[in-house]
Each structure stands twice: as C-alpha cells, then as structure tokens.
C-alpha positions in Angstrom: 11.3 0.8 25.2 8.3 1.2 23.3 6.4 -1.6 22.5 6.5 -3.4 19.0 3.0 -2.8 17.1 1.6 -5.2 14.4 -0.8 -2.8 12.1 -2.9 -3.8 9.3 -3.9 -1.8 6.3 -6.6 -2.6 4.0 -6.3 -0.9 0.9 -10.2 -0.8 -0.2 -10.4 1.4 -2.9 -9.8 4.7 -4.4 -11.9 7.5 -5.5 -11.4 10.6 -8.4 -7.8 9.9 -9.0 -6.7 12.4 -11.5 -5.7 11.6 -14.7 -2.7 12.4 -16.9 -2.5 15.7 -18.8 -2.6 12.8 -22.1 -6.0 11.9 -20.8 -5.4 8.2 -20.8 -7.0 6.4 -18.0 -4.9 5.4 -15.0 -3.5 1.8 -14.5 -3.4 2.5 -10.5 -1.8 0.7 -7.5 -1.3 1.4 -4.5 2.3 1.6 -2.7 2.4 1.4 1.2 5.5 1.8 3.1 6.8 2.4 6.6 9.4 4.7 7.1 11.1 4.9 10.4 13.9 3.0 12.0 16.2 0.9 9.5 14.8 -2.5 10.5 11.2 -1.4 10.2 11.3 0.1 7.0 9.2 -2.1 4.7 7.3 -1.8 1.2 4.3 -3.6 0.3 1.8 -2.7 -2.7 -1.5 -3.8 -3.8 -2.2 -5.3 -7.5 -2.9 -3.0 -10.6 -6.3 -2.1 -11.6 -6.6 -1.5 -15.7 -7.9 1.0 -16.8 -9.8 2.7 -13.9 -9.3 6.2 -12.5 -12.5 7.1 -11.0 -12.9 4.4 -8.8 -10.4 1.4 -8.9 -11.1 -1.5 -6.4 -8.0 -3.6 -4.6 -9.5 -4.9 -1.7 -5.7 -5.8 -0.2 -4.2 -6.5 3.1 -1.2 -5.7 4.1 0.4 -6.5 7.3 3.5 -4.7 8.9 5.8 -4.9 12.1 6.7 -1.6 13.5 9.3 -1.8 16.5 9.6 2.1 16.8 6.4 3.9 15.9 6.8 7.2 17.6 9.6 7.5 15.1 7.8 6.0 12.2 5.4 7.2 9.4 2.9 5.1 7.1 2.9 6.1 3.4 0.4 6.0 1.2 1.4 6.8 -2.9 -0.9 6.1 -5.7 1.3 5.2 -8.8 0.3 4.7 -12.2 1.6 1.4 -13.9 3.3 2.3 -17.1 5.6 -0.2 -18.1 6.5 -3.7 -16.8 9.0 -2.0 -14.3 7.9 1.5 -14.2 5.5 4.0 -12.8 4.8 7.5 -12.1 3.4 9.0 -9.1 -0.3 10.0 -8.9 -0.9 10.6 -5.3 0.8 10.9 -2.0 -0.2 10.8 1.9 2.1 10.2 4.6 1.2 10.4 8.4 3.0 9.8 11.3 2.0 5.9 13.4 1.0 8.0 16.4 -2.1 10.1 14.5 -3.3 6.7 13.3 -6.8 5.7 14.3 -8.6 2.7 13.8 -11.4 1.9 11.6 -12.4 2.9 8.1 -11.0 6.1 7.1 -10.5 8.3 4.1 -7.3 9.0 3.2 -6.9 12.1 0.8 -4.4 12.4 -2.0 -1.8 15.2 -1.8 0.5 16.1 -5.4 4.3 15.4 -5.7 4.5 19.2 -3.8 2.4 18.8 -1.4 -0.8 20.4 -2.7 -4.7 19.1 -2.4 -5.8 16.5 -5.3 -9.3 17.1 -3.5 -11.5 14.9 -4.2 -8.8 12.4 -4.9 -8.9 10.0 -2.0 -8.2 6.5 -0.6 -10.9 4.2 1.5 -8.8 1.9 3.9 -9.3 0.2 7.3 -6.4 0.3 9.8 -6.5 -2.2 12.5 -3.2 -2.5 15.3 -2.9 -5.9 17.4 
C-alpha cells in the first residue's frame, strides 16, 4: 500500500493570460483539483483578481491529502469570473503526482483542446510532507 502524501501548493501568480476575443480584461482565479480515487478528489480555488490578464497575483496556499499518488493527477485551471456563480476556462494544465517536483515551478497553460498558450503560465510553489 502506498503511503498518503500531503502536498501543499501555493499559487503565487500568473503571467500573460490570454484575453478573450471581446478584448475585455480578465477577472481570473485559479482552480486546483486533485483527480484520482474518489476519497482523494477535491477542488480548491484562489480568490478572483479583478481586471488583470497580464500579471495577476494570488499568493494562495492550499493543502491536500492524497491517499494514492500513483493514481492521482493535479489539475490547474485558470478561469475568468463572468458572473456570481459562472466562469469560463482560460487555460489549464494537468500532471501526475508522480512527476511533481518540490520547489518553485512555472506551469505552462494549455487551451481546452491541449494546444500551447505560450507564454501564458502560472508561478507556483509545491511542497510535499
């Protein structure tokens, strides 16, 4: 049996987020999700930053408990707050827990269909205890 890990993710900031075709600036927030065995699945998110597509700053820390890291993925999705309870996907990236490295990391963002949104990215700090 695999031991439970307790990763901490700090979503620090974003960079060069793509703006919608309408040209309006984004009200971005980041959703961080753990996908895996049902007892491990959880979703957390940052606060929304108003009118900032270029360099939003969140500095949000999130703690997770993952009971089977070999079968789990960590998904980052940047979303644009469009209403009180609605949002639209801006970019996303998923990676298996087995490939996560500790420390400061740039997370590249991909479109809904998996195409690169370079230079759009997130700056995060990852730690596992």
